[in-house]
C-alpha positions as CSV (number, residue, x, y, z in Angstrom):
1,X,94.7,-75.7,131.9
2,X,95.9,-73.1,134.4
3,X,94.5,-70.6,136.3
4,X,95.6,-67.7,138.7
5,X,95.9,-68.1,142.5
6,X,93.0,-65.7,143.0
7,X,90.5,-67.6,140.7
8,X,91.5,-70.6,142.2
9,X,90.6,-69.1,145.7
10,X,87.3,-68.3,144.5
11,X,86.6,-71.7,143.6
12,X,87.9,-73.2,147.2
13,X,85.8,-70.7,148.9
14,X,82.7,-71.7,146.8
15,X,83.1,-74.9,147.8
16,X,83.2,-74.2,151.7
17,X,87.3,-74.2,151.8
18,X,88.2,-70.8,154.1
19,X,90.3,-68.7,152.0
20,X,92.1,-65.3,153.4
21,X,90.1,-62.0,152.5
22,X,91.6,-60.5,149.5
23,X,91.2,-58.3,146.6
24,X,92.7,-58.3,143.1
25,X,94.5,-55.3,141.5
26,X,95.4,-54.6,138.2
27,X,97.1,-51.0,139.1
28,X,99.3,-49.8,141.6
29,X,96.9,-47.3,142.6
30,X,94.0,-50.5,143.2
31,X,97.0,-52.2,145.1
32,X,97.1,-49.3,147.6
33,X,93.3,-49.0,147.8
34,X,93.1,-52.7,148.5
35,X,95.8,-52.5,151.0
36,X,94.0,-49.8,152.9
37,X,90.9,-52.2,152.9
38,X,92.9,-54.8,154.6
39,X,94.1,-52.7,157.4
40,X,97.3,-51.4,155.8
41,X,99.2,-54.5,157.0
42,X,98.6,-57.3,154.2
43,X,100.7,-59.5,151.5
44,X,100.9,-58.6,148.1
45,X,101.3,-61.5,145.7
46,X,102.3,-61.3,141.9
47,X,99.6,-63.4,139.9
48,X,101.6,-65.5,137.1
49,X,101.1,-69.1,135.6
50,X,104.3,-70.3,137.6
51,X,105.3,-71.5,141.1
52,X,108.3,-70.2,143.1
53,X,106.9,-66.4,143.1
54,X,107.9,-65.9,147.0
55,X,111.7,-66.5,146.2
56,X,111.7,-64.4,143.4
57,X,110.2,-61.3,145.1
58,X,106.7,-61.9,144.1
59,X,105.0,-62.4,147.4
60,X,105.7,-60.0,150.2
61,X,104.4,-58.8,153.3
62,X,103.5,-54.9,153.6
63,X,103.0,-53.0,156.6
64,X,101.3,-49.8,155.0
65,X,99.1,-49.0,151.9
66,X,102.0,-46.8,150.5
67,X,104.3,-49.5,150.7
68,X,102.3,-52.1,148.7
69,X,101.9,-49.4,146.0
70,X,105.2,-48.8,145.8
71,X,105.7,-52.7,145.7
72,X,102.7,-52.7,143.1
73,X,104.5,-50.2,140.6
74,X,108.0,-52.3,141.0
75,X,105.7,-55.6,140.0
76,X,103.8,-54.3,137.3
77,X,106.9,-52.9,135.8
78,X,109.1,-56.2,135.4
79,X,108.9,-59.6,134.6
80,X,108.9,-62.3,137.4
81,X,111.9,-65.2,137.0
82,X,111.5,-68.1,138.6
83,X,112.4,-71.7,137.8
84,X,109.4,-72.5,136.3
85,X,109.2,-69.8,133.9
86,X,112.7,-70.1,132.6
87,X,114.6,-67.0,132.1
88,X,112.6,-65.2,130.0
89,X,110.0,-65.0,133.0
90,X,106.6,-63.8,132.8
91,X,104.9,-60.2,133.2
92,X,102.7,-59.8,135.8
93,X,99.5,-58.2,135.1
94,X,97.3,-59.0,138.0
95,X,98.4,-58.7,141.8
96,X,96.2,-60.3,144.7
97,X,96.4,-58.2,148.1
98,X,95.5,-60.5,151.0
99,X,94.9,-59.6,154.6
100,X,97.7,-61.0,156.8
101,X,97.0,-63.9,158.9
102,X,98.7,-65.2,161.9
103,X,99.9,-68.5,161.4
104,X,100.3,-71.4,163.9
105,X,101.1,-74.4,161.7
106,X,101.5,-75.0,157.9
107,X,100.6,-78.0,156.1
108,X,100.5,-79.2,152.5
109,X,97.6,-80.6,151.0
110,X,96.9,-81.8,147.4
111,X,94.6,-84.2,145.2
112,X,96.0,-84.8,141.9
113,X,95.8,-87.6,139.1
114,X,98.0,-90.5,139.3
115,X,98.6,-91.6,136.2
116,X,100.1,-95.0,137.2
117,X,96.8,-96.3,138.6
118,X,94.5,-94.0,136.5
119,X,93.0,-92.7,139.9
120,X,93.0,-89.7,142.0
121,X,95.8,-89.4,144.7
122,X,95.4,-87.2,148.1
123,X,98.9,-86.5,149.2
124,X,99.3,-84.6,152.6
125,X,102.3,-83.5,154.7
126,X,103.0,-81.4,157.7
127,X,105.9,-79.6,156.1
128,X,104.0,-77.3,154.3
129,X,105.1,-74.3,152.9
130,X,108.0,-75.7,151.3
131,X,108.4,-77.4,148.1
132,X,106.8,-80.9,148.3
133,X,109.7,-82.5,145.9
134,X,112.1,-81.5,148.1
135,X,110.3,-83.1,151.3
136,X,109.7,-86.0,149.5
137,X,113.4,-86.8,148.6
138,X,114.8,-85.7,151.8
139,X,112.3,-86.9,154.2
140,X,109.7,-89.6,152.4
141,X,108.4,-90.7,155.9
142,X,106.7,-87.3,156.2
143,X,104.6,-87.7,153.0
144,X,101.1,-89.4,153.5
145,X,99.3,-90.6,150.2
146,X,96.2,-92.1,149.7
147,X,95.1,-93.8,146.1
148,X,91.1,-92.8,146.2
149,X,88.8,-95.8,144.6
150,X,86.6,-94.0,142.0
151,X,83.8,-96.5,142.5
152,X,83.5,-95.7,146.5
153,X,85.2,-92.3,146.5
154,X,87.0,-90.8,149.4
155,X,85.1,-91.8,152.7
156,X,85.3,-89.6,155.8
157,X,87.2,-92.1,157.5
158,X,89.9,-92.1,155.1
159,X,90.2,-88.2,155.2
160,X,90.2,-88.4,159.0
161,X,93.2,-90.8,158.8
162,X,94.9,-88.5,156.9
163,X,94.2,-85.1,159.4
164,X,95.3,-87.5,162.2
165,X,98.4,-88.1,160.4
166,X,99.3,-84.6,160.3
167,X,99.0,-84.2,163.7
168,X,95.3,-82.7,164.3
169,X,93.0,-83.2,166.9
170,X,89.5,-82.1,168.3
171,X,87.5,-79.7,166.1
172,X,90.5,-78.7,163.8
173,X,90.9,-82.2,162.8
174,X,87.1,-82.7,162.0
175,X,87.2,-79.3,160.2
176,X,90.4,-81.0,158.1
177,X,88.0,-83.8,157.4
178,X,85.4,-81.9,156.0
179,X,88.0,-79.4,154.1
180,X,89.4,-82.7,152.6
181,X,86.2,-84.3,151.3
182,X,84.8,-80.8,149.8
183,X,88.3,-80.7,147.9
184,X,87.6,-84.1,146.4
185,X,84.2,-83.0,145.3
186,X,85.9,-80.1,143.7
187,X,87.9,-82.1,141.8
188,X,85.2,-84.1,140.5
189,X,82.7,-81.5,139.6
190,X,85.6,-79.0,138.5
191,X,87.2,-82.0,136.4
192,X,90.8,-81.3,137.7
193,X,93.7,-82.8,137.3
194,X,95.3,-81.1,140.3
195,X,93.9,-79.1,143.3
196,X,97.1,-77.7,145.6
197,X,96.7,-76.0,149.0
198,X,100.3,-75.2,150.0
199,X,100.4,-74.0,152.5
200,X,97.1,-74.9,154.4
201,X,97.5,-73.4,157.9
202,X,96.2,-73.4,161.2
203,X,95.7,-69.7,162.3
204,X,96.5,-68.6,165.9
205,X,92.9,-68.2,166.3
206,X,92.4,-71.9,165.7
207,X,90.8,-71.8,162.0
208,X,92.1,-74.0,159.2
209,X,92.8,-71.9,156.0
210,X,93.8,-72.2,152.2
211,X,96.7,-69.2,152.2
212,X,97.6,-70.7,148.9
213,X,96.1,-72.5,146.1
214,X,96.9,-74.1,142.6
215,X,94.4,-75.5,140.3
216,X,94.7,-77.1,136.7
217,X,91.6,-78.1,135.0
218,X,91.8,-81.1,132.5
219,X,91.6,-79.8,129.1
220,X,89.8,-82.8,127.5
221,X,86.8,-81.8,129.9
222,X,86.9,-78.3,128.5
223,X,83.7,-79.2,126.5
224,X,81.5,-79.5,130.0
225,X,82.8,-76.4,131.4
226,X,82.3,-73.3,128.8
227,X,83.1,-70.9,131.5
228,X,87.0,-71.9,131.5
229,X,88.1,-70.3,128.2
230,X,86.9,-66.9,130.1
231,X,89.4,-67.7,132.9
232,X,92.5,-67.7,131.0
233,X,94.8,-64.8,131.1
234,X,96.4,-65.0,127.9
235,X,98.9,-62.7,129.0
236,X,100.5,-65.6,130.4
237,X,101.0,-67.8,127.5
238,X,103.1,-68.0,124.6
239,X,101.7,-66.5,121.5
240,X,102.6,-69.4,119.1
241,X,101.0,-71.7,121.6
242,X,97.8,-69.4,121.4
243,X,97.8,-69.4,117.8
244,X,98.2,-73.1,117.8
245,X,95.2,-73.6,120.1
246,X,93.0,-72.0,117.2
247,X,93.8,-74.5,114.8
248,X,93.5,-77.2,117.4
249,X,97.2,-78.1,117.3
250,X,98.9,-79.5,120.1
251,X,102.1,-77.0,120.5
252,X,104.8,-76.5,123.3
253,X,107.8,-74.1,122.9
254,X,111.1,-75.6,123.7
255,X,114.8,-74.1,124.0
256,X,116.1,-75.6,120.8
257,X,116.6,-74.8,117.2
258,X,115.0,-77.5,115.1
259,X,111.3,-77.0,114.5
260,X,109.5,-80.4,114.5
261,X,106.3,-81.4,113.2
262,X,105.0,-84.6,114.0
263,X,101.2,-86.6,113.8
264,X,100.4,-88.3,117.1
265,X,101.7,-87.7,120.4
266,X,103.8,-90.5,120.9
267,X,105.5,-90.5,117.9
268,X,106.4,-86.5,118.6
269,X,108.1,-87.4,122.0
270,X,110.0,-90.4,120.1
271,X,111.0,-87.8,117.6
272,X,112.4,-85.4,120.3
273,X,114.3,-88.0,122.0
274,X,116.1,-89.2,118.6
275,X,116.7,-85.7,118.2
276,X,118.8,-85.3,121.1
277,X,120.1,-88.8,121.1
278,X,122.0,-87.2,118.0
279,X,122.8,-84.2,119.0
280,X,120.1,-81.9,118.1
281,X,117.9,-79.4,120.2
282,X,114.1,-79.6,119.3
283,X,112.4,-75.8,119.4
284,X,108.9,-77.2,119.9
285,X,106.8,-80.1,120.5
286,X,104.0,-79.9,117.8
287,X,101.4,-82.6,117.2
288,X,98.9,-82.0,114.0
289,X,96.9,-85.2,114.9
290,X,96.0,-88.2,112.8
291,X,93.3,-86.8,110.7
292,X,94.9,-83.5,109.8
293,X,94.2,-81.8,106.4
294,X,96.3,-79.8,104.0
295,X,95.4,-76.5,105.4
296,X,96.0,-77.5,109.0
297,X,99.6,-78.7,108.1
298,X,100.2,-75.6,106.4
299,X,99.3,-73.5,109.3
300,X,101.4,-76.1,111.8
301,X,104.4,-75.4,109.5
302,X,103.8,-71.6,109.5
303,X,103.5,-71.7,113.2
304,X,106.7,-73.6,113.6
305,X,108.6,-70.9,111.1
306,X,107.2,-67.8,113.2
307,X,109.6,-69.0,116.0
308,X,112.9,-67.0,115.6
309,X,114.8,-69.5,117.4
310,X,114.3,-72.1,114.6
311,X,116.7,-72.5,111.8
312,X,115.6,-76.1,110.6
313,X,112.7,-78.2,110.2
314,X,112.2,-82.0,111.0
315,X,108.7,-83.5,109.9
316,X,108.1,-86.9,110.9
317,X,104.9,-88.4,109.6
318,X,103.1,-91.9,109.6
319,X,100.3,-91.6,107.0
320,X,98.1,-93.8,108.4
321,X,94.8,-91.9,108.2
322,X,96.7,-88.7,106.9
323,X,98.1,-89.2,103.1
324,X,101.6,-88.7,102.7
325,X,100.9,-86.5,99.5
326,X,98.1,-84.4,101.5
327,X,101.3,-83.6,104.0
328,X,103.6,-82.6,101.2
329,X,101.2,-80.3,99.4
330,X,100.8,-78.8,103.0
331,X,104.3,-78.2,103.8
332,X,105.0,-76.7,100.0
333,X,102.1,-74.5,100.3
334,X,103.2,-72.8,103.6
335,X,106.9,-72.8,102.9
336,X,106.2,-71.2,99.7
337,X,104.0,-68.7,101.2
338,X,106.7,-67.4,103.8
339,X,109.5,-67.8,101.5
340,X,111.1,-70.3,103.9
341,X,114.6,-70.9,102.8
342,X,115.4,-73.0,106.1
343,X,116.9,-76.6,105.8
344,X,113.9,-79.2,105.8
345,X,114.1,-82.9,106.3
346,X,110.9,-84.7,106.2
347,X,110.5,-88.2,107.2
348,X,107.4,-90.2,106.1
349,X,105.8,-93.3,105.4
350,X,102.5,-94.8,104.9
351,X,99.8,-94.2,102.3
352,X,100.7,-92.4,99.1
353,X,104.6,-92.0,100.4
354,X,106.1,-92.1,97.0
355,X,103.9,-89.5,95.7
356,X,104.5,-87.4,98.8
357,X,108.2,-87.8,98.3
358,X,108.3,-86.5,94.8
359,X,106.3,-83.8,95.4
360,X,108.9,-82.5,98.0
361,X,111.6,-83.1,95.9
362,X,110.3,-81.3,92.8
363,X,109.2,-78.3,94.9
364,X,112.3,-76.2,94.7
365,X,112.6,-76.1,98.5
366,X,115.9,-77.0,100.4
367,X,114.8,-80.3,101.5
368,X,115.8,-83.5,102.0
369,X,114.1,-87.0,102.6
370,X,115.0,-89.2,105.6
371,X,114.7,-93.0,105.1
372,X,113.9,-93.6,108.6
373,X,113.3,-91.9,111.8
374,X,117.4,-92.1,112.6
375,X,118.3,-91.2,109.4
376,X,115.9,-88.3,109.2
377,X,117.3,-86.8,112.6
378,X,121.0,-87.4,111.7
379,X,120.3,-85.3,108.4
380,X,118.7,-82.5,109.8
381,X,121.4,-82.1,112.5
382,X,124.3,-82.6,110.3
383,X,122.6,-79.8,107.8
384,X,122.6,-77.4,110.9
385,X,126.0,-78.3,111.8
386,X,125.3,-79.5,115.4
387,X,127.3,-82.4,115.6
């Protein structure tokens, strides 16, 4: 789960991590008032669920409130397009107005989950303010990494080793040690899979400060944090993804034209790969889960069909917990309700598979049955004339 920068900074501040003074604005007039509170010279930052805002014109230094207001008007009336948003961009609904800070040095600091070791990993670099992937590629020696033992946690001597590796000394070094330890405590208490500060700066006055912040929460821990859903900005999410969430479906919009419905995340990933291998372009990732009901399958199918990019549907189901006849009934119910005439290919195997296939073939839908995953993928690609 993503949150905005201003929300991330509120959390950092609550854990004793210094952040610039700032105010969130919902209108251009509020941007102007906030700029006056900051003394006129301030930084205006568009709030969207994507990085690369600066290069897209979403982060600018202004020198007087009227300039801030004009920039606010511009940002509120257009979508911000960055490498992470794709060409469609994201609408700006909130703007963070912050005090301008005189910066002496910039650093990169983050704690994220390392999937390989199943542990938190602390990443730091003296090359702050730029994309860390670029630094890792061109100058890997400038990246300092520490895998954290979950039994002992992050120890002060480890945090100090990182601070010294960044070239810090004296009181600033000790402040950095405390900041790193607080960042780790934040990760644990808030169930984060990523906390990133880029840049972490030393101001000309000699203070450490988080100038930008990104926090992602682990969706699997939502039951422990009832306040998290209220922090979501639904204007930043795809409408179909929101609808899928209501039915506990894992849905991600992609750029292709073949709608995919699969049970199981691993099987879904394999399905996308095989479609690509046969020349197809998946329109989505949709996992209905292992124990979906007929109603859930029907809703999943309707969500796929609501995507105007979808020109055909590929269903790949293994009926272990789920019965294939139940899957078939859900597909027929949803397709009939929305009068679907699109080509459909279904590959299913497992419990009640023959009954499921018969239901589909007798349904009157434009449907074919795939004998296996490869055959099913080849059929839907051929029906759409993609290869």
